[in-house]
N, C-alpha and C positions, 0 to 999 in steps of 0.2 A: 347626435348620438355619441355617447362616450363608450368606449371599451378599456378594460383594466386586465392586465396579466399578472396573474398571483405567482410571483417565483418562490419556489420552495428553499427554505434554508439549507444549503449544503451541509452534509452529514460531515463531520470533523473528528479527527483523529485525538485521544486523549493519552493513550498511551501505546507502548507495543512490547513483544518481548517474542523469545524464540523459543520453540522447543528442540528436540535433537533433528526433527524433521519439518517442522512448521514455523510459519512466521505469523504471530498473532496480535489482533488489533484490538483494541476497546475503542469504542466510537462514543461520541457523545449523546447519543440517542438509546443507550444501554447496551446496545450490540456488543457481542464479542464475534471478530471472524477469524478464522484460522483456516491458512490455507498453505498447500505443500511449497516447501521449498524448492522442488523440483522445477514449480512453474518460474522460477527465478535464477537461473545459473550463476548469476554473480552473486547473489546472496548463497546459495547452497556451497559453492566453493570458496567463500570467505572464511577469513579466521573470526573466530569468536570477537575478537578485539575491532575487526574491520565492520563486523554486523553491528557491535554498539556504538560504532561511530555514526550514528544519524541526527537529522533536524526534521523538526516540521517544516512544510512549504504552504504558502498559502494560508496563513493560520490555521493549518491543520486540514486542508483539503487533500494534502499528499505527503509523503514522505520521501526524503532524499538521502542518499550515501555518498557524500561527495569523493571520497576514496576510490568508492567502486564506480562511480558513474551511473548511478542505478536511481531512478525515481519512480514511484508508485503512486497512482492517485487513487483515493479511497473508491471512488465510483468504479474504478476498473477490478478493484477487489469484490464489489458488490454486484457487478455483471461480469464475469468472467468468459461468458458466453460470446462476448463482444470481441473477444482477444483474438489476435492473429499469432499464433505461437510459432517461434521458429527455434529449430533444435539448436543447441550450443556447439559452437565447434569446439573440437579435441586440440 
C-alpha cells in the first residue's frame, strides 16, 4: 500500500508597504493583509528609511529587515493567534 502526502504551496509575499500605523502585505494568492505596527515594536519605532530597507527571504515566505534584526514569516501574519507577544522594553 502506498500513501502520499500532498504539501500545499506556501503563500508568498509579492510586495509590502506601510501606512501610518500598519504593515500591509500583498500575497501571491491575491490576499492583502494589514497588521498593526504595535505588534512589531522594532518596526513601529523605526524610521521610514529603516522600514523601507527590507528583503524577501526564502523566496517570499518571509520578510527581513537586516538593520532592525527583524524577521516576519507570512504564516505568522496569517495566524497571529499562535504568537507569544512580549511587550517591548522602554
